[in-house]
Structure formats: structure tokens, C-alpha cells
N, C-alpha and C positions, 0 to 999 in steps of 0.2 A: 678474460674477467667473461661468464656467461650473459648474453644479450635477453635472455629468457627468462634469467632471472632477479632480474634487471627490471623488466618488465611488469613482472608478475610485482614486485615491492613496491613497483611505482602503481601499480593498478589498487595499493590498497590504502594511500594518503603518501608514501615517501616522494621525497625527489631523486632526480635520475642522481645527481651530487648524494644524497643521500644514501641512494641504496647501495650504491659505490664503496662508497666509504665502509658501509655494513660489511659487505661479501669479504672486501680487504681484511677486515677485522676480523671476522669471521674464521677467515683461511690462514692468517698469521697466527691472531691467538692475540695480541698485545702488543702496541706501536707507538711512536712520536706522532706528530700533527707532520711532518716532513715525512718520513716514511709513507702513511698514509698515502701521503699525497701522490707518492711515487709508486705505490702501487695499486692507487684504483685513474691514474691518469688527472684526479681535481686539482687548480690551479693550486697549488699554496697559499696565494691572496685570499682562496675564499675557501679552505678546510678548516680551519677555526670554526665559523661560522655553521660550516656543516656538521660539526661535530657538536656544538654548544645546540644543532636544534634537534641532532640524534639522540642526547643526552637527554635532552628535556620531556621527548618522546617516548625515553625509558627503553633503550638500542642500546644504548654502551653505557659503563661508567669512564671518572678518570680515575688514574693513580697520581696521586700525588707524586711530587722531584722535579729534580732537574736532568732532562728536559720532564715536563708533563706528559704522561704515556695515557693512551686511551685503551680501552678491553671492550669486546665484546658478550651482552650479554644472547644469553641460551637464546634460539629463538624461540621456542612455546612459552618463555616470559619475555620479550619483547614481543611480541605477537599480542598475547594475552594483554600486555599494558598500552599498544595503542589501539586497541580493543575497546578496553576501560576508557580510555580517553576519548575514542568517538562517540560511547554510550554517552557518556557526560557533555559533549558536545550537541549534538543530538538533544539530550533532554534538555538543558538550556536554551535550545534555539524553539523547539516544542513548550519553553514554560513561555516564552516571550512570545511566542504567535497567540500560543490562547488568552493570554493577558490582551495586544494591541486585538484580537478579535474579537471578545467579549465588550471593547470601548468602540469598535467598529457597529457590533450592529445594537448594541445602543442607540449612537448619532442615526444611523440610516432607518431604526424602527421610525423615531421621532419625524423619516422623510414622508413614513410612509400616510396617504389619507383614511386611516382605518381601515376596516376590513378590505381588503382586497380579492376580487376573482379573478381566477384565471381563465386565460379564452376557453370553447370548448374544445379545442382540438389544439393540445403543442403534444412538440420535439426533445425530447431530451435527446444527451449524449454522454458514452464514461459510465463506469458501473456503478461510480459513489455518484454522482447526481443522482439518477435514477434511482438505488437504494434511500436515500436518504429522502427523496422524494413521496416514496413506496410508504415510508416510515412514517412520516407528518402523513400520511393520508392512514396509515392503520391508526394513528392517537385517533381519530376525528372520524372514524370508520364508528355504526349504533346499528347496522345489519348485518349483515351479509361481507365475510374477508375468503372469495373462492380463489382458488391457483388452481389452473388446467396448462399443463404441460408436458410438451413431448416426452418420452421415453429418454433423450437424451442429453435433453438441458437441464440446467441446474435446478435446483431449490433455490428459490430467490426468498422464501418469506420464512423467518430465520425464530428461532423461541426466542430469542432476543428481542426481536420486533412483534411479538405476541406480548410480552407481556408488561408495553405501551401499553394497551388494551385497556377505552378509560370505561363502557359499560361490558357486562356481565353476560347480558342476553347475546350474541354476537352471534352466527353460523358459519361455525370454521369448516375449510375443509381442503381439502389437496387430492385433486385426478392426474393422475398419468395414463395419457394416450398412444397408440399405435407404437412401432419397433420401435429397437433404438436405430437410428439411423444418424450419424454425424453433424450432415448436410441439412438436417429438419431441428436444429435447437429454438424452438418458440416457445414460448409462456404470457400466460394472458391470468390478469389476475381483475378480479374485479371485487370493486369493495365498495356497498350499497350503490352508486350513480355514476360509478367512475370506469372505465376498464380501462386498462394498462398493459397493451402489447411489446412483450420484452425480447429484443434477439439479442442475447448475447453473442458474443466472440472470441468462446473460450481455445480456441484456435490457435491465436496469437498471447499465450502465454504470458512472452514477457514487454506487452501493453500492457499489465493493469488493469483489463477493462475498457484502456479510453475508446477503443472502439464500440462500445457496445454499443445500441438504442433504443430507442421506445417510443410508441405513443401513445399520449395519455388523452383516453377523449370522455367528455364530460356526455353523458346520452341513455338515460333513465332507458328509453325504449330497448337500444341499444341489449343495456344489463338487462335489462330482465329475460330478451329475447333466450339472454346464452345461458341465466337461470334456468329457462323452461329447459335450453338444452340439456343442459348439466342432469338436470332434475328426471329429467325422462329419460335419461339415458345407465343413471344408476335404478332408477326401477324396473327399463330391461334389464341388466344385468343379475337384480337382485331375484326378478322373475324365472328368470334362468337357471338362474344357480340351486 
């Protein structure tokens, strides 16, 4: 029995015995529990539990008779069944999480002493945390939302974020500078008097942005200087064209 196929099936949610039993049935077509035990090497004392689990996951069906026999479902049906089970499990876990998160938010909000200001300079790590913080800043924006990024840096202010703007008369602009350079990915976001310096780590996609970093600086002078430089640069480009 191919260990590679067993390993592949365990990677999608079957245990080793389930994988071996399903492969044995797929090859044999139909078999008794005793025959499956012999074919797969699963101890006979465990084989019925394994087959019952496979049946509940939608990989096999039982055939009534004496002795009872079992038959493998086609792989496309079996894998669709498993995918649907995973979807239902994830959806159920998400619903539980959302309920608990709502309760936690209500409880934690009562502990916060009124309106709390962040420190003048803070550091954030992780793409999800950074994006949620920027989204929060955008909701409160009253004057400017300016994104300045190097050519190779990903765009971080999405239309979805901008849809949350409360005020209509806000200066919104995106500026791209420099030539493409994968080693030079950085984005500055100016939201009123706050400057966000964001450094993505897109070269490590499997981390899901876990190592992305951002420095948030609350400084009106710094924001004004950057806005002045942006304005000057745009004027020069306009005059040269």
C-alpha cells in the first residue's frame, strides 16, 4: 500500500487507519471487515470503529448481509462529502467564535475608562491587526487619507475601507513612487495627523502576513511635512507635463 497516498489522505483529515481502509476498499471494491483487516493491516479489534468513522465521513457505504460487507464510494463523491463536512465544521466554529467575541467585546468595553488615546508612537505586527487599525483610523478621518507606496509595495487602502468614511469632503489620494524593487516594499499612509509606516513581507506568502510590521506616529508636524512634500511633488509633475 502506497505510503504516499496514505500520507495524502491523512493531510486532508483522515487518520492512518481510515486512509488504509479506504484505499483497500477502493482497490478491492467490496469486502468484509475481516478482509479489510487483512488487506490493510488494521487490527481486527479496531476495524469496525474505523469503518464506522469512514461511513460517517461519507467515504464508504455498508452492504447488509451476513457477514456485513463494505464498499468504497468513488473518490470524487467521498472528497466532496469530506469538504462539505469541513465547511459545516468551520461555519459552526465561526458562529460560536462570533457569539463569544460579541460577549467579550461587551464585557471588555465596560472595563475601558471612557475615550482612550493611544501613545504618540506605537508598533503593530501582523497584517490583520494592521489593516484593522487602519480601518479604524479611516472611520475617524476628517481631512486627509493619503497613501504613498513604492512601486512594488501592495496597495493597502481598499474600496471596502473607503466605504466606511463618515465625512464626504475628505482629500483621498494614492501616490506610487520609484521603480519596481521587491526588496523595497514600504507604504506610508497619512490619515489626518497620523502617519502609518507599513512594511509588508509579501515574499513569505505562507505566513499570511504574520511578519508584516507597522509604526504608527501621531504627529501633526510630520503629517503636514509629508503632505507638503506630496503637494510639491504633484505640482512639479503637473508643470513638467
